[in-house]
N, C-alpha and C positions, 0 to 999 in steps of 0.2 A: 608893151609894158603896159601899166595901171596906174590908171593915172591919178586914186593917191587913197585917200581913206588907209588900213592896213594895211604894209607891204610885206611882209613877213607873209612867208611865203609856209607858214605851219604854223601860224596865227588862222593867216583863211582857210585852211582846213580846218582849222579843231572849229570853228566856229559857222562849219555849213554844214558839219559836219552830227553839233550839238543837234538835241531833239528835244521839246518838252524833258521835264526837272529835268535831265539829266546834267551833271554837275559839272562848270568845269574853275579852276581855281586859280586865284593870280597869288601868287608867293610872294616874300621875302627871298633872301641874299641862304640863309637859312632850314629852311623850315625841309623835311628828308620830304625826296619827289620818291616812291612808291614801287617797284620796278615794276611794278603790272598795268601805269597804266597803256595808255596806246599813243595820248601824245601828249611830247617832254618838250618844251619850245622852252625854249633854257636862254637869255637875254645876260646874264647879270656877264658886264662888262670887265667896271671895277664897282667900289662903291657906292651904291647915290646913283649906278649908273646903267640900265633905266631905273626911275622913279617908280617906287610901287603905282602912287596918286595918278603917275600921269599912260602906265599902262593898263590900270586900270582902268583908266577913266575914254583909253586907246582902245580898247574892247567893247567898251561896255555900246562905243557911238555904230555896232555894228552885232551887237548882241541881247531880245529881248530876256531882260533876265525880271522875274516872281518872287523872291523869294533871296535871302544873304543870309550868310552862318558867319556865326567867328570867335573863336576862345575866347568863356573867358575873360583872359587873362587884357586882354591890348586896351582892360575898359583902364588900369590902375597902370597898370604898365606902360604904357604907351598912351596915355589920352588923348590927347591932339593927333595922333592917326587914327582912332575909334572918330570922334570928332567931326575927323575930315573923309576917315568908308559912310558911315551916318546919313550927313547933309546928302550924302549921290545917291541917297534911295527914301527923301522919302516919304514916299509913302506905302514902299512897299518891308509887311513882316521879315524883322530880323529874330534868325532866332543865333544863345551860348552857349556855345559850352566850351566840355571845361577842355585844357591844349589838348592834354596828353587823347581823350577824345578827338575832338578837329587832328585829330592827326589817322587817326582809325579812318574819318571817312571819309575823307584828300583817296587813300583807298578802292573806289566806291567813282573819283573822277572819269568822265574823260578826254579829260587830260588838266596839265599844271603849264601853268607861265611864272618861269623864274628871272627875278627880277634883280635885280644890283643897292635894292634896302633894306636896308643894319637895322634899322628902326624893329627893336622888337615886338613881337603877338603883328604885323604888319598880312598879315593872312588872310586872303577873303573867299569859301566856295562863297559862287554865280550858281545860287538854281533856274534857271532855262528856264522860261516866258513860250509862249509862244505865241505872235500878233495878230491874232482875229479875236 
């Protein structure tokens, strides 16, 4: 039995197979998940469980990130969520794109992790960095 950290085997595999500049997307319950994405991890159990922020924080314990991409709309539709996301990346570049473009970019992701979050536009593309 694994002693701690991320226990979900699919998320462990996704993170361990991720290379520099690969995309991992952490999503709310409503974002469409492209069929072509290699790793599709659906954690959504019911509204709010697991939450987007709890899932994001857990992924960040094991993934090096060099940049994030957000939908432009999160700033106005869900400003509190926007602030919470941005606060986790104080020294990283943040790119904003229209939501339609954001959904297109998810097609390039190595994997997506879907949460039970019901807050609009609570989605982030994590661009993997390197630890050296």
